[in-house]
N, C-alpha and C positions, 0 to 999 in steps of 0.2 A: 785451461786456466786463463781467465781474462787479465790483461794488464792491469795494475793499480793506477789510479789517477788521484791527484792531489786532494780532491774533495772526500775520498774515501776515508773511513775511520778505522784505525788500527789500534789495536790494544796491545801495550807491551808491558810485561810483567817486570818489575824492578825491586831491587832490595833497598834497604834504607840508605845505604851509602851512595848508591847510583842515583836515587831520587833527590838526595841532598845536593850532589853534584848538578843535577839538571837544574834544580831550583836556583842554586847559585849562579849558574849560566844565564839562567833567565832573568836573574836580578842585575847582572852585569850588563847583559845586552838591552834591557829595558824592552823586552818582547814577551809575548806569551810563550808558554811551553810548546804548544803546537807549531807556532811560527818558527821557534828556534830549531826544534827537532826536523821540521820539514827541509829548512835550509841546510842543515847539517847532513841530513840523509842525501839531499840533492847534491852537495859537494862531494860526498863519499862515493855516490854513483857515479859521478863524472870522473872522479879521480881512478875508481876502478876500470872505468872504460878506456882511459887513457893508457893505463898500465897495462891492461890486457891487450890493447891494439899494438903498443910498442913492442912487446914481448912476441907477439906474433910476426911483426915485421922482422925482428931480429932472428927468430926461428928460421925464416925463410932466406935470410941472407946467406 
C-alpha cells in the first residue's frame, strides 16, 4: 500500500453529532473543514509517533 499524501482525498463517514462538532470547530478556527481535519490529523500522528518512540526507549532501558 502506498503512503498517503496530503493531496489525497479521504472520505470519512460521520454521524450527525460528529459532523456538528466538526462544523463548530471549523467556524471557531475560521478554516475549511479539510484544512482543520488535515491539521488535526497531522498533530495526532506526530503525537502518536512521539508516544510510540518514548515507550520503545523506556522498554529498552
